N, C-alpha and C positions, 0 to 999 in steps of 0.2 A: 283706408280712406280718411284717416284722422286729420289730414291736412285740409279737408274741406270744412268750412266753418258752419256746419249744421249739426244739430244734436242727433243722437241715435234715433230718437222718436220721430224727428222730422224726416230722416232718411228712410225709415221704415214706412212712413205714410206716403212718401213719394214713390217708393218701390211698389207699394200696394196699388197705388193709383194707376201705374202703367202695367200692372199684372205680372210682376216678377217677384221672387222671394228674397233675392240677395243681389249684392253688387256683382258677385261672380256670375250669377245667372244672367244679369244684364250684359256682361261682357262676353258671353258665350259666342256670339258671331265672330269675334276676333280670334283668328287662329292661335292655338296654344303657343306655337313657336315664336309668335310675335309679342307675347305678353310677358311683362316683367315678373319674375317669380321670386323676387327678393325685396327687402325694404329699400326705400330710396337712400342713396348715399348722400345724406344731408346731415349737417351738424344738429345737435340738440337745440331746442328753442332757448333763447336767452332774453333777458330784459333789454331795454333800450340802451342802458349804459354798456352792457356787454357787446351788443351789436355795433354800437358806435365805435368801440375800441377795436373790434375785429375789422371793421371796414377801414378804420384809420391805418391799421397795420397793412392791409392790402394796398391802399393808396400810397403808402410810404415806399412800396416797391417800384412805383412808377418813376420814370425818369422825365423830369420836366425840362422841356426845351422852349425858350421864349419864341413867340411867333416870328420875330425878326431874324431868328437863326434857323427857321424851317424853310429850306429852299426846295420844297417839293410841292407838287400839285396833284395832277392825275384826276382831278374832279373835285377835290376839297382843298381850298386855298386859304392861306393866312391873311385875309384882308382885314383892314381896320373896321371895327364896328363903332360908328358914332354913338356917343352917350345918349343921344335923343332916342335911339332905337330901343335900348334897354329901358329907359325911363318911361316911355309911352307904352311899350308892349307889356310891361309888368303891371299896368293898371288893372284893378280888379274887374273892370268891365270887359277886358279882353282875355285875361289870364285864366281861362276856363279849361276844364278837362277835355272838352270836345266841342265841335262846331254847334252853335245854336241852330236849331231847325226851324223854329217858328218865326216867320218874318214879322209878325205883329209885335214881337217882343225883342227882336234882335236887329233892328234897322241899322244900328251903328256898325255892327260886325259885317252885315251884308253889304253895306256901302263900302267898307274897307276892302272887302274881297272884290267888289265890282271895280274899284280903283286899281287893285292889284292886277286884275285881268286886263285892264286898259294899259297899264304899264308893260305887261308882258307882250301885248300886241304891238306896242311901239318898239320894244327891244327886238322882236323877232320879225317884224314886217308882216305879221299874219293878221287875219280879220277877226278871229275868235280865239279866246283862251278859256280853259276851264279854271276851276277855283283852286287848283294845285293838285299834285300827285304825290305819291309816297316818297319817291326819290328819283334821281335822274335815270337810273337803270330801269326801273319799272315804268317810268314814263316812256322810255324808248320801247320797251316791250309792248306797252299800250299803243304806241304809234304804229308799230308793225301790225298789231291786231286791227287797228283802224283801217289800214290799207287793205288788209285781208277782207274785212267786212264791207269796205267800200266797193270792192269787186265781187261782192256777193259770194265769197268763198270759192270763186271759180278759178282763181290764180294761185298756184301753190309754191311759187319760188320767190325768195327774197334775196337780192344781191347786195353784198356788203362791200363798200368802197375800201380804199387803202387806209390802213391804220385807224380803224374805228376801235374804241376802247374795248379790249378783249373781255374784261370783266363784265361790262354792260352787255356784251353780246352773249355771254354765258347765261345771263338772266333771260335774255330774249329766247335763247335756245330752250331753256327750261319751260317757259310759258307758252311756247308755240308747238311743243312736241305733240300735244294732244290733237292738234289740227293737221298734223302731217305736213307742215310747212318745211320746205327745204331751204336751208341757208347756204348760199353760194358766195364764196369770197372771191372778189376780183383781185387778181395778183397785182401788186404794185410794180411800178417801173423801178429801174436801178436806183433812182434818187427818191423813191418813196411816194411818188404821186400815183393816183389812180390811172391805170392804163386805159386810154380811150378805146383802143382797138379791142382789148379784152372785154371791156364793158359792153361794147356793141354786140359782141358774140354771145354774151350771157343774157342780155336783156331781150325779152320777146313777149309773145302773147301770154305766156305762163307766169310772167313776173308781176307780182302784186306791188312790190316796192323796191326801191334802191335806197340804201342808207349811206349817208356820208357823215363825217364829223368835221366840225369847223370851230377852232383849229383841230387838226388831227391829234390823236392821243399822245404823239411825241412832240406836239407843240407847233408843228409846221403847218403852213397854209396851203390849201389846195387851190393854187392860183387859177386853174382853169375850171373852177367849180361850176360856173354858169354854163360852160360847154358840156360838162358831164351831166348836168341837170337836163339840158336840152336833148342829149342822147336818150336819156330815160323817158322823157316826155314823148319822143317820137314813137315809142312803143306803147304809149298810153299808160305808162307806169307812174304810180305815185312816188314822190321824192320826199324822203325824210332826212332832216338835218339834225344831228345831235350837237348841241350848241353851247358854247361858253359865253354867257350874255354880256360880260364886261367888254368883250371884243366889239360890241355894238358902238362903243364910244369912238372907234377909229375906222372900223370896217363896214362895208355894206351889210345889211341884214340878210339872212337867208331868204326872206320874202322878196327882197329886191333882186336876188339872184335866181328866183323862180321856184323855190321850194314850196311844197304843198303842206307839209306837217313839220313843225319845229318843236323840239323837246330838249331837255337838258337838266342839269343840276343847278339849283338856285341857292345853294349854301353861300355862295359868294355875295349874295345880295342882302347883307345885313345880319347874317347868321354866323355864330361862332363855329369853329371847327369841332369843339368838344373832343371826344375820342373817336371821331369819325361819324358823328351824328348827334342829334337827329338831323335829317336832311330834308330838302325841299325840291320835289320834282315840279317842273313846269311843262305844260303841254298846250300847244296852240296850233291852229290850222286855218286854211282857207275856208270860206263859208260853205263851199261844196261838200266839205267833209264834216260839217257840224252834226249831222244826224248819227255819225258813228263816233263822235267825240265822247269819251267816258267821263264819269265823275259829275260833279255839280257845276252848273253854270249859274251865275247871278245876273239877273237882268234888271233894268230900270224901267219902270212903268209910270204912267200918269194915273192919278187916282183922285177921287173927290171925297171930302170929309167935311161934314157940317156945312155943306154948301160951298165950300172953298176947294179949288183945285190945287193939288200938290203932286209930289212924286213919291214913289215907294220902290223898295228893292225886294225882289223875290227870287227864289230858286226856280229855274226853268230847265227844260230839256235834261232831266236827271236820268241819263242812260246808265244806270248802275244797278247792281243786283239787289240793293236794299229798297228800291222803289218799284214803280209799277211794271218795269220791264222784266224783272225777275230772271227767268231762264233765258230770256232774249237779250239780256244786258250785254253790252259790247266789252265789258271787262269785269272781272271779279277781284282785281288787284288794286284798283284805283281808289285809294283812300284820300283823305283830305288833310293837308298839313296847314290848318287855318292859322295857327299862331305864327308859324314861320312865314306864311304868306303875308300876314299882317306886318311882320318885321320887314319883309322885302318891300312892302308898300311904303312904310315909313322911311326906309333907307333911300328908296328911289325918289320919294318926294323931297327928302332933305338934300339929296345930291343934285337933282335937276339935270337938264340936258347938258349944260355947259360943264357941270361938275363931273358927269360921266365921261365926257370927252377928256377932261383934264386927268381924271383917274386912269383912263385907258392909256393916255400918253405917258404918264409916270410909270405905269407897269411896263410898257414897251421899252421906255428909255432905260429902266433898270436892267431889263433883260439884255439889252444891247451892250450896256456897260460891262455886265458880268460875262457875256459871251466873248467880248474882246479880251478881257483879262484872263479868262480860263483857257481860251484857245492859244494864248501866247505861251502857255506852260509847255515844257518839252514833252512830246509824246501825246498831247491832248489835241483832238481834232473834232470838228463838227461832224456829226454822224452823216448829215446830208449837206455837204458844203454848197453854199450858194442859195440854199432854200430860204424863203422868207418865213419868219415866225412872229408871233405876237408877244407873249410873255413866258414862253416855255420852249425848251429845245433839248436835244439829246447830244451828248458828247461821247466820243469813243476814247477809251483809255488804253494804254499799252497792255498787251496780253497778261492776264493774271493780276493786274493792278486794281481793277475796279473794286473788289471786295475790301481790300486793305485800305483804299482811299475812303470808302464809306465808313468803315469801322474806325479809322483814325479821326474822322470828323465827329463821329458820335462821342468819342472820348473827349473831344474838345467842346462838346456841348452844342453841336449843330447837326441838323439832318441834311446831308449833302445829296439831295436828289432822291429819286426813286429808281430801284433796280427793276427794269421791265422784265416781265415774265417771258423768258426765251422759249418756253413751251408754246406760248400763244403767238409770240412775235419772234420768229427765228432770226438768228444773226445778231441778237442784241446782248449776248453774254458779256461783252466788254463795255456796255454802255450804261450811263446814268442820265436820267431825265431831270432837268432843273427847272424850277418855276420861280418867278419873281413878281412881287406885288408892291403896293405903295408902302408897306411896312419895312421893306428892305432899304435901309439908308446906305449911303456910300461906304460908311465904315463897316457895315455888315457884309457888303459885297467884297470889300478889301480883305476882311477876315476870312471869308470863304476861299478866296484865291490863295491867300497865304497858307491856310490849313491844307489845301490840296497840294500846294508846292512842297510842304513838309512831307506829306505822305508819299510823294513821288520820288 
């Protein structure tokens, strides 16, 4: 146990206090076959100079691709982060290790989170938002748990619409297995839409929730989403929409279409891609669901101080395991990404309503331009011809060509889309999913088209 920063005397005192004689005795309840019986496979300790050199060597193995040559999305997108976001979020008042708890000393941060919640409600069309979640996938898992608890645990089925992100659904499956919730996938139509007749047959008195993605994980829009939501509501079922919030600039919000709970990944709102994180989950709902909404909620209240009336910001309805609800908490996975939520608040405040509309229009226009150029190449076709998309779409390549196209693009310093997992989404072994944002200029799109032309 030498990697724990306590002296032998301190460890002995702690062991004595809990009534055991050694670390081995403390670990006795753990079955022997599950315990590591060798030293950790870790390098010897080094000084700061040595550690810095070692990490520099590891980083040197990474291949850097500029954001403008990353034509991939799937939940994490290469959006431009305005300088104001880094400048303000790096201030010492905000750049803390964890969320301030005490409202009397953290009014600034609490107000920022309150404003963040207000922005999320506007983006989603919902009435209530929490103070953020761990990431998009766990926000979706929490949304499913919300629907389960909303129905008092009496409904044991969750129906999944066409082409909901399979990786996010794996997280949902992990977090719901202890509740014996059954996840039922609604088969798509031949052109990738949710099959209305199949949905009607799957949704019933046992259904806690129906989950849709907007846009779908392949980028296409569920044009009849309002109709699908109506089918679910006829059975008294909660509707969850897993949402890409930039789309709110051009499309109706999930709330306007009738959704009850909206969640998604907020990395696109002023946060860098990093190496796939850290990420920002958002989770919002109609007021009817607020009592099962996990995590922190920040409220605004009126207060009186020194005879003068003012306003204050406080945490309220904290339905999480660290607070008073304990074992009755609606979630034990809902942590708070306060710094990233703050960045999203700054980003949305700087962008404004008109800025969001312009941003969404630029993303869509770039995708349309790229789609036209790529589908003009010999043997390349839209995976679902005629379907509407926002800024992401799937293309089918000649048999056996997809991997060589992807590899050739990497050699040319670009990430040409995502290879969808055909184990989760059958029939996609010859497909690549491309995404476009405001960072992709005309010359970047032209370079992508030419690079794929070379590979073909």
